[in-house]
C-alpha positions in Angstrom: -48.8 34.0 16.8 -48.4 31.1 18.0 -51.6 29.8 20.8 -50.1 26.9 23.4 -51.6 24.7 21.5 -49.7 25.7 18.3 -46.3 25.5 20.4 -47.3 21.9 22.0 -48.0 20.3 18.7 -44.7 22.0 17.5 -42.6 20.8 20.0 -44.2 17.3 19.9 -43.0 17.8 16.1 -39.5 18.4 17.0 -39.1 15.8 19.3 -40.8 13.4 17.5 -39.0 14.3 13.8 -35.4 15.6 15.4 -33.8 12.2 16.4 -34.1 10.0 13.1 -32.5 12.8 11.7 -29.7 13.2 14.3 -29.1 9.3 14.9 -29.1 9.4 10.7 -25.9 11.4 10.6 -24.4 10.1 13.5 -25.0 6.4 12.2 -24.0 7.6 8.4 -20.5 9.5 10.3 -20.3 5.8 12.4 -20.3 3.7 9.0 -17.9 6.1 7.6 -15.6 6.0 10.2 -15.4 1.9 10.7 -14.5 2.4 7.0 -12.2 3.9 7.9 -10.5 2.4 10.2 -11.0 -0.5 8.1 -9.0 0.3 5.2 -6.2 1.3 7.8 -6.0 -2.5 9.5 -5.5 -3.7 5.9 -2.8 -1.4 5.2 -1.0 -2.3 8.4 -1.4 -6.2 8.2 -0.6 -5.7 4.4 2.8 -3.6 5.6 3.6 -5.6 8.3 3.6 -8.9 6.1 5.7 -7.1 3.7 8.0 -6.7 6.2 8.9 -10.4 6.8 11.9 -11.1 5.0 10.5 -13.7 1.9 13.5 -16.5 2.5 12.4 -16.6 6.4 10.6 -20.1 6.7 8.4 -21.7 9.4 7.8 -26.0 10.3 4.4 -26.8 10.5 2.9 -30.0 10.3 2.8 -32.7 12.4 5.8 -33.1 14.7 5.2 -37.1 15.8 8.6 -38.5 16.0 8.6 -42.3 14.4 9.5 -45.6 16.1 12.9 -44.9 14.5 13.6 -41.3 15.5 12.8 -39.4 12.5 9.8 -37.0 12.4 7.4 -37.4 9.6 5.0 -35.3 8.2 6.4 -31.6 8.9 7.0 -28.4 6.0 8.7 -25.6 6.1 6.3 -23.0 4.7 6.7 -18.8 4.2 6.4 -17.3 7.6 5.3 -13.7 6.2 1.9 -15.5 5.4 2.0 -18.7 7.6 -0.4 -18.6 10.8 1.6 -18.2 13.0 2.8 -14.6 11.3 -0.6 -13.5 11.0 -1.9 -14.3 14.5 1.3 -12.3 15.8 0.4 -9.6 13.8 -3.1 -9.8 14.5 -2.6 -9.4 18.3 -0.6 -6.8 18.2 -1.8 -4.4 15.3 -4.5 -2.0 16.9 -1.6 -0.8 19.1 0.1 0.7 16.1 -3.3 3.1 15.1 -1.7 5.7 17.6 0.3 6.9 14.4 -3.2 8.2 13.1 -5.0 10.8 12.6 -8.2 11.9 11.7 -8.9 13.7 8.4 -11.4 15.7 6.7 -11.8 16.4 3.3 -12.9 20.2 2.8 -14.9 19.7 -0.6 -16.6 16.4 0.2 -16.3 16.5 4.2 -15.6 12.4 3.7 -13.6 11.2 6.3 -10.6 9.0 6.9 -7.8 8.3 8.8 -3.9 9.1 7.7 -1.0 8.0 9.0 1.2 10.9 11.0 4.1 9.7 10.5 6.0 7.9 8.1 7.2 4.3 8.4 10.4 4.9 6.4 11.6 8.6 7.9 9.9 10.4 5.2 8.4 13.7 5.4 4.6 14.1 5.8 2.4 16.2 5.0 -0.9 16.7 6.7 -3.8 19.0 6.1 -7.3 19.0 7.7 -6.6 16.7 11.0 -8.1 16.0 13.8 -5.5 14.6 16.4 -6.5 13.8 19.9 -6.4 11.0 22.4 -10.6 10.3 21.4 -9.7 10.2 17.8 -6.7 7.1 18.8 -9.1 5.7 21.6 -12.2 5.4 18.6 -9.8 4.4 16.2 -8.1 1.3 18.1 -11.5 0.3 20.2 -12.8 0.0 16.2 -9.8 -2.0 15.1 -10.2 -4.2 17.8 -13.4 -4.4 16.9 -13.0 -5.9 13.6 -10.9 -7.9 14.5 -12.0 -9.7 17.8 -15.1 -10.2 15.4 -13.7 -11.4 11.6 -10.2 -13.2 13.2 -11.0 -16.0 11.3 -12.0 -14.3 7.8 -8.9 -12.2 8.1 -6.5 -15.0 8.6 -7.9 -16.7 5.5 -7.6 -13.3 3.5 -4.3 -12.7 4.1 -3.1 -16.1 3.7 -3.1 -15.0 0.3 -1.0 -12.8 -2.2 -3.5 -10.2 -3.1 -3.5 -7.3 -4.4 -7.8 -6.6 -3.5 -7.7 -7.2 0.3 -8.9 -3.8 1.1 -12.0 -4.3 -1.4 -12.0 -8.1 -0.1 -12.0 -7.5 4.2 -14.1 -3.8 4.3 -16.5 -4.2 1.4 -17.1 -8.0 1.0 -16.6 -9.3 4.8 -17.0 -6.7 7.4 -19.3 -4.7 4.7 -18.3 -1.2 6.1 -17.2 0.1 3.5 -19.7 0.6 0.3 -18.5 -1.1 -2.7 -18.4 2.6 -4.6 -16.3 4.8 -2.4 -17.9 7.7 -3.4 -21.2 6.7 -1.9 -20.3 7.7 1.8 
């Protein structure tokens, strides 16, 4: 039977050691959700770029007119990866996060965000998901935080056509995803 001192020591140990364990678990979950938000963000940006007509061009450069009335120093670039398009895309991208739900893998417990509707009207199969305003609000908040903190880096990365945007943004730039996705 435990005496008064024994209960006091046990209470102290619980108060001292339990919070770091709980905090550690919540830090791990937070990191996992930030990684999932980053992956969803990259997917939305890539899709937004793909939707632009490749023939669409935008005029950039100097818009000065010389004494003869000629405009020199301007040229055309593809609109899809232009600074103008990427800026417009990043300004509105997080509002699209309301089409996502939180999914938990039943075997590993790993969390990710999945689209709840198809972009092309196809049927979507959903399982092990959580849809709520809290989930949507958290994803939008995380998305906005990533865009705000890494806007210049995102612009630099998406100016180029590359198949490793997710690795570049979510692992190297933000550090939200581990180099091996199985680590989470």
